TORKOL-4160 file (C-alpha; in steps of 0.2 Angstrom, whole numbers, padded with zeros to 4 digits, m for minus):
69
<pt num="1" X="0582" Y="m0054" Z="0853"/>
<pt num="2" X="0577" Y="m0050" Z="0871"/>
<pt num="3" X="0584" Y="m0034" Z="0878"/>
<pt num="4" X="0595" Y="m0036" Z="0893"/>
<pt num="5" X="0591" Y="m0025" Z="0908"/>
<pt num="6" X="0603" Y="m0012" Z="0915"/>
<pt num="7" X="0609" Y="m0024" Z="0928"/>
<pt num="8" X="0615" Y="m0037" Z="0916"/>
<pt num="9" X="0624" Y="m0024" Z="0905"/>
<pt num="10" X="0633" Y="m0017" Z="0920"/>
<pt num="11" X="0640" Y="m0034" Z="0924"/>
<pt num="12" X="0649" Y="m0034" Z="0908"/>
<pt num="13" X="0668" Y="m0030" Z="0907"/>
<pt num="14" X="0673" Y="m0014" Z="0898"/>
<pt num="15" X="0681" Y="m0024" Z="0884"/>
<pt num="16" X="0665" Y="m0034" Z="0882"/>
<pt num="17" X="0655" Y="m0018" Z="0881"/>
<pt num="18" X="0666" Y="m0010" Z="0868"/>
<pt num="19" X="0666" Y="m0026" Z="0858"/>
<pt num="20" X="0647" Y="m0026" Z="0858"/>
<pt num="21" X="0646" Y="m0008" Z="0853"/>
<pt num="22" X="0657" Y="m0011" Z="0838"/>
<pt num="23" X="0647" Y="m0026" Z="0833"/>
<pt num="24" X="0630" Y="m0017" Z="0834"/>
<pt num="25" X="0637" Y="m0002" Z="0825"/>
<pt num="26" X="0642" Y="m0013" Z="0811"/>
<pt num="27" X="0625" Y="m0022" Z="0811"/>
<pt num="28" X="0616" Y="m0005" Z="0810"/>
<pt num="29" X="0627" Y="0000" Z="0795"/>
<pt num="30" X="0622" Y="m0017" Z="0787"/>
<pt num="31" X="0604" Y="m0014" Z="0790"/>
<pt num="32" X="0605" Y="0003" Z="0783"/>
<pt num="33" X="0614" Y="m0004" Z="0767"/>
<pt num="34" X="0601" Y="m0017" Z="0765"/>
<pt num="35" X="0587" Y="m0005" Z="0767"/>
<pt num="36" X="0594" Y="0006" Z="0754"/>
<pt num="37" X="0596" Y="m0008" Z="0742"/>
<pt num="38" X="0578" Y="m0014" Z="0746"/>
<pt num="39" X="0584" Y="m0031" Z="0753"/>
<pt num="40" X="0579" Y="m0028" Z="0771"/>
<pt num="41" X="0565" Y="m0039" Z="0777"/>
<pt num="42" X="0565" Y="m0035" Z="0796"/>
<pt num="43" X="0563" Y="m0017" Z="0798"/>
<pt num="44" X="0559" Y="m0019" Z="0817"/>
<pt num="45" X="0577" Y="m0024" Z="0819"/>
<pt num="46" X="0583" Y="m0005" Z="0818"/>
<pt num="47" X="0574" Y="m0001" Z="0834"/>
<pt num="48" X="0581" Y="m0016" Z="0843"/>
<pt num="49" X="0598" Y="m0013" Z="0838"/>
<pt num="50" X="0597" Y="0006" Z="0842"/>
<pt num="51" X="0590" Y="0003" Z="0860"/>
<pt num="52" X="0603" Y="m0010" Z="0864"/>
<pt num="53" X="0617" Y="0002" Z="0857"/>
<pt num="54" X="0610" Y="0016" Z="0868"/>
<pt num="55" X="0610" Y="0005" Z="0883"/>
<pt num="56" X="0628" Y="0000" Z="0881"/>
<pt num="57" X="0634" Y="0017" Z="0877"/>
<pt num="58" X="0625" Y="0024" Z="0893"/>
<pt num="59" X="0634" Y="0011" Z="0904"/>
<pt num="60" X="0651" Y="0015" Z="0895"/>
<pt num="61" X="0649" Y="0034" Z="0898"/>
<pt num="62" X="0644" Y="0031" Z="0916"/>
<pt num="63" X="0659" Y="0021" Z="0919"/>
<pt num="64" X="0670" Y="0034" Z="0911"/>
<pt num="65" X="0662" Y="0048" Z="0921"/>
<pt num="66" X="0665" Y="0038" Z="0937"/>
<pt num="67" X="0683" Y="0035" Z="0933"/>
<pt num="68" X="0686" Y="0053" Z="0929"/>
<pt num="69" X="0680" Y="0059" Z="0946"/>
C-alpha cells in the first residue's frame, strides 16, 4: 500500500477522513489480535497502518483547530 502524500489526504472530505480513521483503527486491532494468536504473517503492516493513521489524524486535527479559530 502506497502512502498518500499530505496533499492527497487534505483533498478528502471530513467524512472520508473519519471513515478511514475508523477503518484503520479496526485493522490495527485485528493486526494486534493476529499477532497475539501467532497468526500474523506481515509484521511490516503495523508500521504502514500507524503512519497512515497518524497522517489522517493530523489533517483532522488541523481542520478542527482552523475551524475553532
